[in-house]
C-alpha positions in Angstrom: 48.8 129.5 164.5 45.6 127.6 164.1 43.8 125.8 161.3 40.3 126.9 160.3 37.7 124.2 160.5 35.7 123.1 157.4 32.5 124.3 159.0 33.7 127.9 158.4 33.1 127.4 154.7 30.1 126.6 152.5 30.2 123.0 151.3 29.8 124.2 147.7 33.0 126.3 148.1 34.9 123.3 149.5 33.7 121.3 146.5 34.8 124.0 144.2 38.2 124.1 145.8 38.5 120.3 145.3 37.8 120.8 141.6 40.5 123.5 141.5 43.0 121.4 143.5 42.5 118.5 141.1 42.8 120.6 137.9 39.1 120.3 137.0 38.8 124.0 136.9 41.6 126.6 136.4 42.5 129.4 138.7 40.4 132.0 136.7 37.3 129.8 136.8 37.8 129.2 140.5 38.1 132.9 141.2 35.0 133.6 139.1 32.8 131.1 140.8 34.2 131.7 144.3 33.3 135.3 144.1 29.8 134.2 145.1 31.2 133.4 148.5 33.3 136.5 149.0 31.1 138.6 151.2 31.5 140.9 154.2 34.7 142.4 152.8 36.4 139.0 152.3 38.2 138.8 148.9 38.4 135.8 146.7 42.2 135.8 147.1 41.7 135.6 150.9 39.3 132.7 150.5 41.8 130.8 148.4 44.5 131.5 150.9 42.4 130.2 153.7 41.5 127.0 151.8 45.0 126.3 150.7 47.5 124.2 152.6 49.5 125.9 155.3 52.7 123.9 155.7 53.6 125.6 158.9 51.0 123.3 160.4 52.5 120.1 158.8 55.0 118.9 161.3 54.0 116.2 163.7 57.4 114.5 163.6 60.5 116.8 163.2 63.3 115.9 160.8 65.7 115.8 163.8 63.4 113.6 165.9 65.8 111.3 167.8 63.7 108.2 166.9 64.5 108.5 163.2 67.2 109.0 160.6 66.3 111.1 157.5 68.1 110.8 154.2 67.7 112.3 150.7 68.3 109.4 148.3 68.0 108.6 144.6 67.0 105.3 143.0 66.8 104.0 139.5 63.5 104.0 137.6 64.4 102.7 134.1 60.9 102.4 132.9 59.8 105.7 134.4 61.7 109.0 134.9 65.2 107.4 135.0 66.4 108.6 138.4 64.0 109.5 141.1 64.7 111.4 144.3 63.0 110.6 147.6 63.0 110.9 151.3 64.2 107.7 153.1 63.4 107.6 156.8 64.6 104.9 159.0 63.9 104.1 162.7 67.1 104.5 164.7 66.6 101.5 166.9 67.0 98.5 164.6 67.7 95.1 166.0 66.4 93.1 163.0 65.0 93.6 159.5 61.8 95.5 159.5 58.7 96.0 157.3 58.7 99.0 154.9 56.2 101.5 153.7 56.1 103.4 150.4 54.3 106.8 150.8 52.8 108.1 147.6 52.2 111.9 147.4 49.2 113.8 146.1 49.1 115.5 142.6 51.8 118.1 143.4 55.0 116.3 144.3 56.7 115.6 147.6 55.5 118.5 149.7 56.2 119.1 153.4 53.0 117.4 154.5 53.9 114.1 152.8 57.5 114.3 154.1 56.0 114.5 157.6 53.7 111.5 156.9 56.9 109.6 156.0 58.6 110.6 159.2 55.5 109.5 161.2 55.6 106.0 159.7 59.3 105.7 160.5 58.6 106.8 164.0 56.0 104.0 164.2 58.7 101.5 163.3 58.7 101.2 159.5 61.5 101.7 156.9 59.8 104.4 154.9 60.4 105.9 151.4 58.5 108.9 150.0 59.4 109.4 146.3 59.1 112.6 144.4 57.5 112.0 141.0 58.6 115.5 140.0 62.2 114.5 140.2 62.7 114.4 136.4 61.4 118.0 136.2 63.5 119.3 139.1 61.5 118.1 142.1 58.8 119.7 144.2 59.1 123.5 143.4 58.1 124.8 146.8 54.5 125.5 146.3 51.5 123.4 145.3 50.2 125.4 142.4 53.5 125.1 140.6 53.7 121.5 141.7 50.4 120.6 140.2 51.4 122.3 136.9 54.6 120.3 136.8 53.0 117.0 137.6 50.5 117.5 134.8 53.4 117.5 132.4 54.5 114.0 133.3 53.2 110.7 131.8 50.8 108.9 134.2 52.3 105.6 133.3 55.9 106.7 133.9 54.9 108.0 137.3 53.4 104.7 138.2 56.6 103.0 137.1 58.5 105.4 139.4 56.5 104.3 142.4 56.7 100.7 141.3 60.5 101.1 141.3 60.3 102.7 144.7 58.5 99.6 146.1 61.1 97.3 144.5 63.8 99.5 146.1 62.3 99.0 149.5 61.8 95.2 149.0 65.5 94.9 148.2 66.8 97.3 150.9 69.2 95.5 153.3 67.2 96.7 156.3 63.9 95.5 154.9 62.2 92.2 155.7 61.1 92.2 152.0 57.4 93.0 152.8 56.2 96.3 151.5 53.1 98.3 152.3 51.9 101.2 150.2 49.9 104.2 151.3 48.9 107.2 149.3 46.6 110.2 149.3 44.3 111.4 146.5 46.5 110.9 143.3 48.6 108.7 145.6 45.6 106.7 146.7 44.9 105.8 143.1 48.6 104.9 142.6 48.4 102.7 145.7 45.5 100.8 144.2 47.5 100.4 141.0 50.5 99.1 143.0 48.4 96.4 144.7 47.3 95.2 141.3 50.7 95.5 139.5 53.1 94.4 142.1 51.2 91.6 143.8 54.4 89.7 144.9 55.9 92.8 146.6 53.0 94.9 147.9 51.6 92.8 150.7 49.4 95.6 152.1 47.9 98.7 150.6 46.1 101.6 152.3 44.7 104.0 149.7 43.2 107.2 151.1 40.4 108.7 148.9 42.0 107.5 145.7 40.6 106.6 142.3 39.9 103.0 141.7 42.2 100.8 139.6 41.4 99.1 136.3 38.9 96.6 137.4 40.3 94.0 135.0 43.5 94.0 137.1 41.8 93.5 140.5 42.0 89.7 140.3 45.9 90.0 140.3 45.9 91.4 143.9 47.4 89.1 146.4 47.9 91.5 149.3 45.4 92.9 151.7 43.7 96.3 151.3 42.6 98.9 153.9 40.6 101.5 151.9 39.7 104.9 153.3 37.0 107.2 151.8 35.4 110.4 152.9 31.6 110.5 152.9 31.4 114.0 151.2 33.9 113.0 148.5 31.2 112.0 146.0 33.4 112.2 142.9 35.8 109.5 144.1 33.2 107.5 145.9 31.2 107.0 142.8 33.6 104.3 141.7 33.5 102.4 144.9 30.5 100.0 144.4 32.0 98.5 141.2 35.5 98.3 142.8 34.0 96.5 145.9 32.2 94.1 143.7 35.4 93.3 141.8 37.3 92.8 145.1 34.6 90.4 146.3 34.5 88.5 143.0 38.3 88.1 143.2 38.2 87.1 146.8 40.7 89.8 147.8 41.1 90.5 151.5 39.9 94.0 152.1 38.4 96.4 154.7 36.8 99.7 153.7 35.8 102.6 155.8 33.7 105.6 154.7 34.3 108.3 157.3 31.0 110.2 157.9 30.7 113.9 157.4 34.2 114.5 156.2 35.7 115.8 153.0 38.3 114.6 150.6 41.8 115.2 152.1 40.4 114.8 155.7 43.8 113.3 156.7 45.8 116.4 155.5 46.4 118.4 158.7 47.4 121.5 156.8 44.0 122.4 155.4 40.5 123.2 156.6 39.3 119.9 155.3 41.3 118.1 158.0 39.1 116.3 160.4 41.2 115.3 163.5 38.9 112.6 164.7 38.6 110.8 161.4 42.4 111.3 160.7 43.4 109.9 164.0 41.2 106.9 163.6 42.4 106.3 160.0 46.0 106.6 161.2 45.5 104.1 164.0 43.9 101.6 161.6 46.6 102.0 159.0 49.5 101.5 161.4 47.9 98.5 163.0 47.1 97.1 159.5 50.7 97.4 158.4 52.0 96.0 161.6 49.8 93.0 161.2 50.2 92.3 157.5 53.9 93.1 157.0 55.5 91.2 159.9 
């Protein structure tokens, strides 16, 4: 089974899919506008299927990988959803307390791709927690369309509180050295920026991938370091970067930013045509090295 490359699709169609994936247009409007690109006997439904994540491609580190131990856990989030479920993944070879990483999912709950990302971080030596913000509504429902619909029903502030509680859970974990890194993608990238601002004593390093920028009035509260990943073709998210960068500079926050040329939003997600292997591998190497340096 192979993944179609982004070059197989018109950039306007990729942009339209981004709007659909982020709830900016509904399914009916996507279908109407995507019909322009349905030529040569290809149906709009087929186009949507080809653009959507294929989680059969999502596994780089298996759940039974001998390097890791995978657990389904719950933790308290009194200011958020009450009780939040998550995937806790631990390296099996532990001789001392280790740094931890909180993995924040996209706008659809804890799907198989994000679970795999959590396993990758554990295999790289980090105590890793991937919470599911859909826990109060029954958890990730098994497909992204329903996941997006469920997540839209939750309070944005309560979800941030859920991930804050997740970071606090990691900081207090008996196998943690108390230093927490946060990484997130899309919605999760925005939350990662928020966590750096709102938990400055706990989040020592944050690596947002193509996430919205935080409230600029809170940037001066950041005490940790940032490694920021953007996609060149992701103009909607990138529009907020100049003001964010200025705020980081004014607050003298330690940061490093990369805009990966010629790639789309979600270039790290290896289940979709927007995936770019070269950019994803480079971003991964940078992120692991960043956490290894800042959290030890």
